[in-house]
C-alpha positions in Angstrom: 107.5 96.3 123.7 105.7 95.1 120.6 105.8 91.5 122.0 104.4 92.5 125.3 101.7 94.6 123.6 100.6 91.7 121.4 100.7 89.1 124.2 98.8 91.1 126.7 96.6 93.1 124.4 97.9 96.5 125.5 97.9 99.8 123.6 101.4 101.4 123.6 102.3 105.1 123.7 105.6 106.8 123.9 107.1 110.1 125.0 107.9 112.5 122.1 111.7 111.9 122.4 111.1 108.2 122.1 109.5 108.4 118.7 110.8 105.6 116.7 111.3 103.2 119.6 108.1 101.5 118.6 107.3 101.1 114.8 104.8 103.8 113.8 102.9 101.2 111.7 102.3 98.9 114.6 98.5 98.6 115.1 98.7 98.9 118.9 100.9 102.0 118.8 99.0 105.1 119.6 101.8 107.7 119.1 103.3 110.1 121.6 101.6 111.7 124.6 101.7 115.4 125.4 101.6 118.5 123.3 104.0 116.9 120.9 101.5 114.0 120.6 98.4 112.4 119.2 94.7 112.2 120.0 94.7 108.4 120.6 97.8 108.6 122.9 96.2 111.3 124.9 92.9 109.6 125.3 94.3 106.1 126.0 96.6 107.3 128.7 93.8 109.2 130.5 91.3 106.4 130.1 93.6 103.6 131.4 93.2 102.0 134.8 96.7 100.4 134.5 99.8 102.1 133.3 103.1 100.3 132.8 105.9 102.9 132.3 109.1 101.3 131.1 112.5 103.0 130.8 111.0 106.5 131.2 110.2 109.2 133.8 107.5 110.9 131.7 106.2 113.9 133.5 102.7 113.5 132.1 101.9 110.7 134.5 101.6 113.4 137.1 98.2 114.2 135.6 96.8 110.7 135.8 93.8 109.7 137.9 95.0 108.9 141.4 93.1 105.6 141.3 95.2 104.3 138.4 97.5 101.3 139.0 100.9 102.6 138.1 103.9 100.4 137.6 107.3 101.9 136.8 110.3 100.0 135.6 113.7 101.7 135.3 117.4 100.8 135.8 118.0 104.1 137.6 116.8 104.1 141.2 116.6 107.9 141.2 113.9 107.8 138.5 111.6 105.5 140.3 108.7 107.5 141.8 110.1 110.8 140.7 107.1 111.8 138.7 104.3 109.9 140.5 103.9 107.5 143.3 103.6 104.0 142.0 101.8 100.8 143.0 105.0 98.9 142.0 108.5 100.4 141.6 110.8 98.0 139.9 114.6 98.5 139.6 115.5 96.5 136.5 116.8 96.6 133.0 113.8 97.3 130.8 114.6 94.8 128.1 115.1 92.0 130.6 111.9 92.9 132.4 109.8 92.9 129.3 111.2 89.5 128.1 110.5 88.0 131.5 107.0 89.4 131.3 106.4 87.7 128.0 107.9 84.4 129.3 105.6 84.5 132.3 102.5 84.6 130.2 102.3 81.4 128.1 99.1 82.3 126.2 98.2 85.4 124.3 95.4 87.1 126.1 92.2 88.0 124.1 91.8 91.6 122.8 89.6 93.7 125.1 87.0 96.3 124.1 89.5 98.9 125.3 92.2 97.7 122.9 89.7 97.4 120.0 88.5 101.0 120.7 92.1 102.2 120.9 92.8 100.6 117.5 89.8 102.3 115.9 90.8 105.6 117.4 94.3 105.1 115.9 92.8 104.3 112.5 90.6 107.5 112.7 93.7 109.5 113.6 95.6 108.3 110.6 92.6 109.3 108.4 92.7 112.7 110.1 96.4 113.2 109.2 95.7 112.1 105.6 92.8 114.6 105.4 95.1 117.4 106.8 97.7 116.5 104.2 95.2 116.9 101.4 93.8 120.2 102.6 94.8 123.5 101.0 93.7 126.3 103.4 93.6 129.5 101.4 95.5 127.8 98.6 98.5 127.0 100.8 100.1 123.6 101.6 99.8 122.2 105.0 102.8 120.9 107.0 101.2 117.5 107.0 101.1 117.6 103.2 104.7 118.6 102.9 106.0 116.0 105.4 104.0 113.2 103.9 105.9 113.8 100.7 109.2 114.3 102.5 108.6 111.0 104.2 108.9 109.3 100.8 112.5 110.3 100.7 113.3 108.3 103.8 114.8 104.9 103.5 115.0 102.1 106.1 117.7 103.7 108.2 117.2 107.4 107.8 118.1 109.7 110.6 115.7 112.6 111.3 117.0 115.6 113.2 114.0 117.7 114.4 114.0 121.3 115.5 111.8 122.8 118.3 108.3 124.1 117.7 105.3 123.1 115.8 107.6 121.5 113.2 108.4 118.9 116.0 104.7 118.1 116.4 104.1 117.7 112.7 107.3 115.7 112.1 106.7 113.1 114.9 103.1 112.7 113.6 103.8 112.5 109.9 107.3 111.0 109.2 107.6 107.2 108.9 109.2 105.4 111.8 108.4 101.9 110.4 111.8 100.4 109.9 115.1 101.4 111.4 114.7 105.2 111.2 116.1 107.1 114.2 115.4 110.6 115.5 116.8 113.1 117.9 115.5 116.5 119.2 116.5 119.0 121.8 114.1 117.4 124.3 115.0 118.9 127.6 116.5 122.3 126.6 114.1 123.0 123.7 116.9 124.7 121.8 115.7 126.3 118.6 118.1 125.9 115.7 119.0 122.4 116.8 118.1 120.4 113.7 120.5 121.8 111.1 123.6 121.5 113.3 122.5 118.1 114.6 122.2 117.0 111.0 125.9 117.8 110.5 126.8 115.7 113.6 124.6 112.8 112.4 126.0 112.8 108.9 129.6 112.9 110.1 128.9 110.1 112.6 126.9 108.0 110.1 128.1 108.9 106.6 126.3 106.0 104.9 122.9 106.9 106.4 120.5 109.4 104.9 119.9 112.4 107.1 116.8 114.7 106.9 116.4 117.7 109.1 113.1 119.5 109.8 113.0 123.1 111.0 110.5 125.9 111.3 111.4 129.2 109.8 112.1 130.7 113.2 114.6 128.0 114.2 116.2 127.8 110.7 116.8 131.6 110.6 118.9 131.2 113.8 121.2 128.6 112.3 121.1 129.1 108.6 124.9 129.8 108.5 125.5 126.1 109.2 124.4 125.4 105.7 127.9 126.8 104.8 129.4 124.1 107.0 127.3 121.4 105.2 128.6 122.7 101.9 132.2 123.0 103.0 132.3 119.3 104.1 130.1 118.0 101.2 127.4 116.7 103.5 124.3 115.8 101.3 121.8 116.5 104.1 118.2 117.2 103.1 117.1 120.2 105.2 113.3 121.0 105.2 112.1 124.4 106.3 108.4 124.8 107.1 107.8 128.4 106.6 104.7 130.0 108.2 106.0 133.4 109.1 106.1 133.1 112.8 106.9 131.3 116.0 103.9 129.0 115.6 104.4 126.9 118.8 104.5 130.0 121.0 101.7 131.7 119.0 99.4 128.7 119.7 100.3 128.7 123.3 99.6 132.4 123.7 96.3 132.1 121.8 95.1 129.3 124.0 95.8 131.5 127.1 94.1 134.6 125.6 97.3 136.5 125.0 98.3 138.4 121.9 100.9 137.3 119.3 103.0 140.4 119.8 106.6 140.0 118.3 105.8 136.4 117.2 105.4 137.1 113.5 108.2 138.0 111.1 109.3 138.4 107.5 111.3 135.6 105.9 114.1 135.6 103.4 113.8 133.3 100.4 115.6 130.5 102.2 116.0 128.4 99.0 117.7 131.4 97.4 119.9 131.9 100.5 120.9 128.2 100.3 121.8 128.6 96.6 124.0 131.6 97.5 125.8 129.5 100.0 126.5 126.8 97.5 123.7 124.4 98.5 120.8 123.3 96.3 117.7 125.4 97.1 114.2 124.2 96.3 111.4 126.6 96.9 108.0 124.9 97.4 104.8 126.9 97.2 102.2 124.5 95.8 101.5 120.9 94.8 103.4 121.1 91.5 106.6 122.6 93.1 106.4 120.1 96.0 106.2 117.2 93.5 109.1 118.7 91.5 111.2 119.2 94.6 110.7 115.6 95.8 111.5 114.3 92.3 114.7 116.5 92.2 115.8 115.1 95.6 115.3 111.5 94.4 117.3 112.2 91.2 120.1 113.8 93.2 120.2 110.8 95.6 120.4 108.4 92.7 123.2 110.4 91.1 125.3 110.2 94.3 124.9 113.9 95.2 127.3 115.3 97.8 125.7 118.8 98.1 123.3 119.7 100.9 119.7 120.5 99.9 117.3 123.0 101.4 113.6 122.6 100.7 111.9 125.9 101.6 108.2 125.0 101.9 105.6 127.8 102.3 102.8 126.5 104.5 99.5 127.6 106.1 99.9 129.2 109.5 97.1 127.0 110.9 98.4 125.4 114.2 98.5 121.6 114.7 95.7 120.0 116.6 96.3 120.6 120.3 97.0 117.4 122.1 98.3 118.7 125.4 94.8 119.1 126.8 91.9 117.8 124.6 88.3 118.4 125.4 86.6 115.4 123.7 85.2 113.1 126.4 81.5 113.7 127.2 82.0 111.9 130.5 84.7 114.4 131.5 84.2 117.6 129.5 81.2 119.8 129.2 79.2 119.9 125.9 80.3 123.5 125.4 84.0 122.7 126.0 83.8 119.9 123.5 82.0 122.1 120.9 84.5 124.9 121.2 87.5 122.5 121.0 86.2 120.6 118.0 85.2 123.8 116.1 88.6 125.4 116.8 90.5 122.6 115.2 87.9 121.4 112.7 87.8 118.0 114.4 84.2 116.8 114.0 82.9 114.0 116.2 81.2 112.1 113.4 84.6 111.5 111.8 86.9 111.4 114.9 84.8 110.3 117.9 86.1 110.2 121.4 87.7 107.1 122.8 84.9 106.7 125.3 82.3 106.7 122.5 84.3 103.9 120.7 84.5 101.9 123.9 80.7 102.1 124.4 80.2 101.0 120.8 82.3 97.8 121.6 
């Protein structure tokens, strides 16, 4: 996909479960589309007049403009046209198709204003993530800040196991997928508690690879007993718990539809302490100093050949991630009032993070 993108000057987006299929540091990669996604991916997909969907049946294409030229490539005939009627439906192996596409175009096409605007939008998005990582709302760490530091623990072939909830959103946005890192999530069933048990499977299947799990406190509390299994089988998995005292993904969903957060907030145990009682290594993170110390401790343990699981219990702000399922940013599509409300709600100012349409006009 990188080769096709470079040769034809095309921005690339992925579905959330495909995070890691395209290097996260590739300049034409916009990230994932959907609620577990990014601003540039959302805007690029909705601004495109040609969409080439390869090896996927992403449901978000249902919401594309009806005038978009839509080409789908899949090796399963049942997937062709399942989500949207296409201009071309191609039954083929994706890798073979992409290579033939490269071979059919002898010269690299010049970059368009659309691609240049998309690249600028991507650069602005990365600045936004850095800004979020540095913020300390009410003196608390942000999820972006915690995961930026956790990402430094990843090596070239780390396996990430992601739970379900806002932790999935933050992890796919913030963790590095720039080498041979792999990731799995409970994409179709949305099963909370997935990450810790999936970490066990990953470490047993790939004992020489580093495994990092990321959970919210809601999902972790459902499966915390599996830390005992990690201890019993001496699996040195790094388990990260993002603790914000509630089911944040559902809270955000309810808030966006004007509903209350009834039964969506809860009290937590000291999960680092629970881990210690189970025989694991527990590291409680509440501020920058304890975060730095926890990351250093993990590095020291890795270097020493540690065989004991680690639980990093990070207390974070309960601010939700920027909504990317439906973004009101484009003055050519959304009203001034809608844009104002959306940007104010998520502290996403237009002077720092302009809409893609604005960037296209500037080119």
